[in-house]
N, C-alpha and C positions, 0 to 999 in steps of 0.2 A: 503493499500498500504505499510505504513512503516514496519507493523509485517511481510506483505511477506518480504521486502528490508533487515529486520534483520536476517532472516532467511539466506537468501541469502548472505550478509555479513560473518555473521558466516561461514557458509559453505566454500564461497572462501577464506577467513584468514586462516582457518584450513587448508586448502591446496596449501599455501603459497602465496598467492596473496597478493599484498601490496596494502593499503589503496588507494596511488594514481591511481590504475587502479580500484578502484569503485567510481569514479567520477559522475556515472549516477545517484547513489544512495546517496551519503554524500556530503556535500558541505564542500569542504577539509578548507575553510578559517576560518569557522565557528564551525566547529567540530562538528556538526549536521547531523542528518540524513534531505536528503531533501522532500518541500513539494510537488514539481512537477517529481515526480518518473514514470519511463516509463515503463508501463507492457502492457504484451500481454496475451492475453485467450488463453490456448491452444484449439482447435478443430480437429476434426478429419479428415482428409484432403482424405483418401484412402478407398476403400470399407474395406481392411485388417485390419485399424484401427478402424474405424467406428464398425469392428465384433466386435474387440478384446476390446473395450470401452463399448460395448454392454453386452457384456458375462461375463467381468470381476468380476462379483459379486457371479460368481461360481467356483470363483480361491478360493483354499485353501489358499490363502497369502492374500483375501482381507479381510479387509481394510487396506491399508498400506498407508506408509508417503514413499516418494519419495524424491529425491533430483539428480541434473543434472548439474553439472559446465561446460560449455563448454567456452571453449574461441580462437578465429583464428585470429591471426596476417593477415593472407590473406585476409579475410571478415571485419579487422577491428572492431571484435562485442567479449565483452563479455557477458555470460548474465547466470543466472542461473533459472534451471527448478525445481519449488517448486509444490508439488502433497503433498494435505494433506486430510486423510482420501478417499482416491481414487476419492477426488469430485471437490475438490479446484485445478484447475492446471491450472499454471501462468508461465509467462516469464518475468525473472526481466532482465533487460537490468542495467546490472554493469558498464560498458563503451560501446559505441558509435564506438569510434574511439582507439579501444583498440589495442597496440602495442608492448604487452609481447609476452611471450611465448606460444604457442601452447597449450592448457590444455582441460583434459576430464575428468571428476571425476565421478562419479556415484555411490548412498546412496539407498540401498531397503529396508524398515523395514515394516514386516508384524506385527500388531495389533493384529490380530488374534491368531497369531501363537507365538507372541511374539518372534521371530527369524529374524535374517539378511539373505537375500539370492539375490542371482544374476539375471540378468534380462535374461539369456537363461533361467533359472528355470520358469520366471513369465511368459515366451514367451511361454510356455509348459503348463502352470498350467490350464490351461480352456480345460473342459470335453468335450468331441466331438468335436474338432477342431482342426482335422488331418489335418495336411502339414501348419495350421496358420502362424508357430513360423517363416517357409524359408520364406512366402511373406511378414514378417513384417520387418523394418529396423532391421541392425544389431547391431543400437549402437542407445540407449533408449534416446529421445527427443533428437537426435545430429540434429541442421539441420542450414543452411546458413542464412545468413542477409536477403539475399532475400526474405527466407521461411518468418522470423517474421517478417519482414515488410508487406510483401504479409497480412500475418495471419492478424495483427493487421486491416490494411488499410481495409481487406474486410469481418472483422466482424465487422468493428467498420459500416460498411455500410449495416450489416443485425443483428440487434442486435434481430430481432424475432427468427433466427434462432441460436442464442448464449442464447437467455431467454429460449426457447425450450429446447437446451441441457443441460444447468444450472437445468432447472427442472429433467429435467429426472437424472441424475446424484445423484441431492437431494434427488428425492422422492426412488432410488435406496440405499442411503446410511440409508435413515431413514425407510426403508422396511429390511434391513438389522438388525437394530437395533432392531427396534419390535421382528424380528425370536431370538435375542439374549436375549432380554426381558423375551419372553415367554418361551425360554429354561431355561433359569436360573429359573423361575416359576417351571416349571416342575420337573426339576433334585431337586429342594429343598421340 
């Protein structure tokens, strides 16, 4: 949790979020990261998101890292979505009583292509997924507070579903790594 919090804190401060607004992950009195950091795992909740997650390994951008910083003064929520290796996907709650300016910043980096890209390209990158990008949300991992809370509550009560999804994502990454290793050996 602390590693994810450090990534989120770095991205937030890079985009001008003050330390005072990171009170969900930083103990401001003792100048250290908290032990009780609230994170919520990402889990696809629509058929379109499920299809996207099940087929993203076919994208030329796979594997990738992404970060989304979202703050809403209306929802009083500031979080950072951290996705590593297209596999580890978490919302880190930076402040659950946020009163700052609304913010939405995103970052996508393809490890296989070693390039930055945008969400529109990402949505359109899955082969044979005609029209999928029109059905996916317009903004990547931008959700209201009730969605994040319900996701965390629903997934905590259904740990078998979380485990199955996590195993699927890990097996997909493992298969990709095997493919790269075999391809590299054959090239040499």
